[in-house]
C-alpha positions as CSV (number, residue, x, y, z in Angstrom):
1,M,-8.1,-6.0,0.2
2,Q,-8.1,-4.6,-3.1
3,L,-6.7,-1.0,-2.9
4,A,-9.8,-0.1,-5.4
5,L,-12.4,-1.5,-3.1
6,V,-11.1,-0.6,0.5
7,P,-13.1,2.1,2.0
8,V,-11.2,4.9,2.8
9,Q,-12.7,4.9,6.8
10,A,-12.8,1.4,7.1
11,P,-12.6,0.6,11.1
12,Y,-9.5,-1.7,10.4
13,L,-7.9,1.3,9.0
14,T,-7.5,3.5,12.1
15,K,-4.0,3.2,13.5
16,A,-3.0,0.7,11.0
17,K,0.4,-0.2,9.9
18,L,-0.4,-0.6,6.1
19,L,1.3,-3.2,3.7
20,I,0.6,-1.7,0.1
21,A,1.6,-5.2,-2.2
22,A,1.6,-5.7,-5.8
23,D,-1.1,-8.0,-6.6
24,C,2.0,-10.7,-7.5
25,T,3.8,-10.5,-4.3
26,A,2.1,-12.9,-2.3
27,F,2.4,-15.6,-5.4
28,A,6.0,-14.9,-5.7
29,C,7.1,-14.3,-1.8
30,P,6.6,-18.1,-0.4
31,N,6.5,-16.2,3.3
32,F,4.6,-13.3,2.5
33,H,2.2,-13.9,5.5
34,Q,4.7,-14.7,7.8
35,D,7.6,-12.5,6.8
36,L,5.5,-9.4,5.3
37,L,1.8,-8.9,6.6
38,R,1.9,-10.2,10.3
39,G,0.2,-6.8,12.4
40,K,-0.4,-5.2,9.4
41,V,-3.7,-4.2,6.7
42,C,-3.0,-5.1,3.4
43,L,-3.9,-3.3,0.5
44,V,-3.1,-4.9,-2.9
45,G,-2.7,-3.5,-6.6
46,C,-1.6,-3.5,-9.6
47,P,0.1,-0.4,-11.5
48,K,0.3,-2.4,-14.6
49,L,-3.6,-3.7,-15.1
50,D,-5.3,-0.9,-12.6
51,E,-6.0,2.2,-13.4
52,V,-3.6,3.9,-10.9
53,S,-4.5,7.2,-10.6
54,P,-7.6,6.9,-8.4
55,Y,-4.9,4.9,-6.1
56,V,-3.1,8.1,-5.1
57,E,-6.2,10.4,-4.2
58,K,-7.6,7.4,-2.2
59,L,-4.2,6.9,-0.1
60,I,-4.1,10.0,0.6
61,H,-7.3,10.3,2.2
62,I,-7.0,6.6,4.1
63,I,-3.7,8.0,5.3
64,K,-4.8,11.7,5.9
65,F,-8.2,9.6,8.0
66,N,-7.1,7.1,9.8
67,E,-3.9,7.8,11.7
68,I,-1.9,5.7,9.7
69,K,1.1,4.3,11.4
70,E,3.7,2.7,8.9
71,I,3.6,2.0,5.3
72,D,5.6,-0.8,4.0
73,V,5.3,-1.5,0.3
74,A,6.0,-5.0,-1.5
75,Y,6.8,-5.2,-4.6
76,M,8.4,-7.2,-7.6
77,E,11.8,-6.3,-8.8
78,V,10.5,-5.7,-12.0
79,P,9.8,-2.4,-14.2
80,C,5.9,-2.3,-13.9
81,C,5.9,-2.8,-10.1
82,G,8.1,0.3,-9.6
83,G,4.9,2.0,-10.4
84,L,3.5,1.3,-6.8
85,V,6.4,2.9,-5.0
86,R,6.1,5.9,-7.2
87,L,2.4,6.5,-6.5
88,V,2.8,5.7,-2.6
89,E,5.7,8.0,-2.6
90,R,3.3,10.5,-4.3
91,S,0.9,10.4,-1.9
92,C,2.8,10.7,1.0
93,S,4.5,13.6,-0.8
94,R,1.0,15.7,-0.7
95,V,0.0,14.7,2.6
96,G,2.7,13.5,4.5
97,C,3.5,10.1,5.8
98,P,4.5,8.4,9.0
99,G,8.1,7.9,9.5
100,Q,9.7,6.2,6.1
101,I,8.3,4.0,3.5
102,E,9.9,0.4,3.7
103,N,10.2,-1.0,0.5
104,L,10.2,-4.5,0.9
């Protein structure tokens, strides 16, 4: 589900384990579903091509209203994907996150 399109209080977000993934990761990782996605709700976005400032506020609301259990971030090791990690970290610094953010 595109992060820009997901409703903040969608039922599938309640007590979810989130996988925040860069758009390109599923194409670059042949076992994406098997290795990274199992048991998680996937929200995707691109820090290079998308307007990401609304993502911070949206993630804050998702975390705040849904009792999120865990957040993993899947991204490519290229400069543009680092923005995805930073926006998740910014959101968590404002509202607090469950445990540590795992970068995959």
